[in-house]
C-alpha positions as CSV (number, residue, x, y, z in Angstrom):
1,M,103.4,91.2,39.7
2,R,105.1,88.5,37.4
3,K,103.3,86.8,34.3
4,S,102.7,83.3,35.5
5,K,100.2,80.6,36.3
6,L,98.3,80.1,39.1
7,K,98.2,76.7,41.2
8,P,95.0,75.1,41.6
9,F,92.8,76.4,44.8
10,S,92.9,73.6,47.3
11,L,89.9,74.1,47.7
12,G,89.0,72.2,45.0
13,F,88.9,75.2,41.5
14,E,91.3,76.2,39.4
15,V,92.9,79.6,38.5
16,N,92.8,79.5,33.9
17,S,93.5,83.2,33.7
18,E,97.0,84.7,33.8
19,V,98.2,87.1,36.0
20,Q,98.2,90.5,34.3
21,T,99.7,93.9,34.3
22,G,98.2,95.8,37.0
23,S,97.7,96.1,40.9
24,A,97.7,92.9,42.6
25,N,93.7,93.9,44.7
26,E,92.7,94.5,40.9
27,Y,94.1,91.1,39.6
28,I,92.3,89.2,42.9
29,Y,89.4,91.0,41.9
30,R,88.8,89.8,38.6
31,C,90.2,86.2,38.6
32,L,87.7,85.8,41.5
33,R,85.2,87.4,39.8
34,S,85.6,84.8,36.9
35,L,86.0,81.9,39.1
36,I,82.6,82.8,40.5
37,M,80.7,84.2,37.6
38,Y,81.7,81.1,35.4
39,G,80.3,78.7,38.2
40,E,83.9,77.8,39.2
41,I,83.1,77.8,42.9
42,L,79.8,76.5,44.0
43,P,76.6,77.8,46.3
44,G,77.9,77.9,49.8
45,T,81.3,77.5,49.1
46,S,83.3,79.0,52.3
47,M,86.2,80.5,52.3
48,T,88.8,83.0,54.6
49,L,90.5,85.8,53.3
50,R,94.0,84.7,55.3
51,G,93.3,81.3,53.0
52,V,92.2,83.2,49.7
53,G,95.4,85.9,50.2
54,K,97.7,82.5,51.1
55,E,96.7,81.0,47.6
56,F,97.8,84.2,45.6
57,G,100.5,84.9,47.7
58,V,99.4,88.3,48.2
59,S,99.3,90.2,51.7
60,M,95.7,90.5,53.4
61,T,95.2,94.1,51.7
62,P,94.5,93.4,48.6
63,I,92.2,90.2,49.2
64,R,90.1,92.4,51.4
65,E,89.8,95.1,49.0
66,A,89.1,92.9,46.2
67,V,86.3,91.1,48.8
68,R,84.7,94.0,49.7
69,R,84.2,95.0,46.1
70,L,82.6,91.4,45.0
71,V,80.7,91.6,48.8
72,A,78.8,94.7,47.4
73,E,77.9,93.7,44.1
74,G,76.7,90.7,46.0
75,A,79.0,87.8,44.5
76,L,80.0,87.0,48.3
77,N,78.9,86.9,51.7
78,L,81.3,88.3,54.2
79,S,80.7,87.4,58.2
80,I,82.3,89.2,60.8
81,S,84.7,86.6,61.6
82,G,86.4,87.0,58.5
83,R,84.7,84.4,56.5
84,I,83.9,84.5,53.6
85,S,81.5,82.2,51.0
86,T,79.5,82.2,47.8
87,P,75.5,82.4,48.5
88,E,73.0,80.0,48.1
89,L,70.3,81.4,46.4
90,T,66.8,81.3,47.8
91,N,63.5,80.4,44.9
92,D,62.8,84.5,45.5
93,R,66.0,85.6,44.8
94,I,66.2,83.3,41.6
95,E,63.2,84.4,40.5
96,E,64.3,88.2,40.9
97,L,67.2,87.4,38.9
98,A,65.7,86.1,36.4
99,S,63.0,88.9,36.1
100,L,65.5,91.1,35.4
101,R,67.5,89.1,32.9
102,A,63.6,89.1,31.1
103,L,64.1,92.8,31.2
104,L,67.2,93.1,30.4
105,E,68.6,91.0,27.7
106,P,65.5,91.9,25.5
107,D,66.0,95.5,25.6
108,L,70.0,95.4,24.8
109,A,69.4,92.9,21.7
110,T,66.9,95.1,20.6
111,R,69.0,98.0,20.5
112,A,72.1,95.6,19.6
113,L,70.1,94.6,15.6
114,P,70.7,97.7,13.7
115,R,74.6,96.7,14.4
116,A,74.3,92.9,14.0
117,H,76.1,92.4,11.0
118,S,77.4,89.4,9.4
119,A,80.8,89.4,11.5
120,L,78.8,89.5,14.7
121,I,76.9,86.4,13.5
122,E,79.7,84.6,12.4
123,R,80.9,84.7,16.1
124,L,77.7,84.2,17.4
125,E,77.7,81.0,15.7
126,A,81.4,79.9,16.4
127,T,80.4,80.8,20.1
128,N,77.6,78.1,19.7
129,A,80.0,75.3,18.3
130,L,82.6,75.7,21.4
131,I,79.2,75.7,23.8
132,A,78.4,72.4,21.7
133,K,81.7,70.5,22.6
134,A,82.0,71.8,26.2
135,I,78.6,69.9,26.2
136,R,80.1,66.5,24.4
137,A,83.6,67.1,27.4
138,E,81.0,67.3,30.4
139,S,82.4,70.9,31.2
140,S,80.3,72.8,33.0
141,V,82.4,75.6,33.3
142,D,83.3,76.2,29.6
143,Y,79.6,75.6,29.3
144,I,79.0,78.9,31.1
145,R,81.6,80.5,30.2
146,Y,80.7,80.4,26.3
147,N,77.2,80.7,26.7
148,L,77.7,83.8,28.3
149,E,80.0,84.8,25.9
150,F,76.9,84.5,23.5
151,H,75.0,86.5,25.0
152,R,77.9,89.1,25.7
153,S,79.3,89.7,22.1
154,L,75.4,90.4,21.4
155,Y,75.1,93.2,24.0
156,L,78.2,94.9,23.2
157,R,77.2,95.6,19.9
158,A,73.9,97.4,22.1
159,Q,76.6,100.1,22.6
160,A,74.8,100.4,26.0
161,P,77.6,100.3,28.7
162,A,75.6,101.2,32.1
163,T,72.6,98.6,31.2
164,L,75.4,96.2,30.1
165,A,77.6,96.3,33.4
166,L,74.1,96.1,35.3
167,L,73.6,92.9,33.9
168,E,76.8,91.3,34.8
169,T,76.6,92.0,38.1
170,V,73.1,89.9,37.6
171,W,75.5,87.6,35.9
172,L,78.0,87.1,38.9
173,Q,75.5,86.9,41.5
174,L,73.9,83.6,39.5
175,G,77.3,82.2,38.9
176,P,77.4,79.7,41.6
177,T,73.6,78.9,41.0
178,M,74.3,78.2,37.2
179,R,76.9,76.0,38.1
180,S,74.0,73.7,40.2
181,L,71.4,74.3,37.2
182,Y,73.7,72.8,34.4
183,G,73.9,69.4,36.4
184,K,69.8,69.9,36.3
185,L,69.7,70.8,32.7
186,Q,71.4,67.8,31.6
187,R,72.6,69.0,28.2
188,T,72.9,67.2,25.1
189,N,72.6,69.9,22.5
190,S,73.8,73.8,22.4
191,P,71.1,76.0,24.2
192,E,67.4,76.0,21.4
193,H,67.0,79.5,21.2
194,H,70.1,80.7,20.5
195,Q,69.4,79.5,17.3
196,S,66.1,81.2,17.1
197,I,68.8,84.2,18.0
198,I,70.7,83.9,15.3
199,E,67.9,83.7,12.6
200,A,66.1,86.7,14.1
201,L,69.3,88.5,14.3
202,K,69.8,87.2,9.9
203,V,66.4,88.8,9.2
204,G,65.9,91.4,11.5
205,D,63.4,90.2,13.4
206,E,62.9,92.3,16.5
207,P,59.6,91.0,18.1
208,S,61.3,87.2,17.9
209,L,64.6,88.2,18.7
210,R,63.1,89.4,22.0
211,L,61.1,86.2,22.7
212,A,63.9,83.8,21.8
213,V,66.6,86.1,24.1
214,K,63.8,85.9,26.8
215,A,63.0,82.4,26.6
216,D,66.1,81.5,26.7
217,V,67.6,83.7,30.0
218,T,64.2,82.3,31.9
219,Q,63.6,78.6,31.2
220,G,66.3,77.2,32.7
221,L,66.2,79.4,36.1
222,K,62.4,78.4,36.1
223,L,64.0,74.6,37.2
224,L,65.8,76.1,40.0
225,A,62.9,78.0,41.4
226,Q,60.4,75.0,41.8
């Protein structure tokens, strides 16, 4: 596929990334995955395989393969009629996914702590500044994107790819719901626990790091489950 900017979807969300070299189904999978993870598609948004194929300008085969992978990851629902939708999570499901985040993320942060050198801390501070910028711009999508980038940057230092892959599946399932959460939070500043995470990394304080990460990843989701 040639490199080009994709036009906005007629469903109301926009593809921001560029087409990359590789198979059509891999590109479509990664593009849809990003749209879902970063909350560009709201919970309960309904589409058809044919409609998605038309937007990407490809045949049904790569669309089916990409959607099949996303359904397997819990990011999409697929009906017998071929209609696909992002799931609307129940309170129990939100609590389950929040519990998984509370289990996985403090562990990844702990594993990353011995490798949390100054370059990582500088990157986290820069990402936090981008989060603040997204809040000022009232961009929920950028807020979610940079918030996950903050966490991913830290967890990559854990050198635990299997655990991180599992966590990203949790983030993926929560993506549309996080968009709904952003509206409830009414953010005016960067997440308060991010600075606590950075300070704990600077001094090598593992207990404080675990507490800050756990509080950061569960506090907001509790609002949705009330």
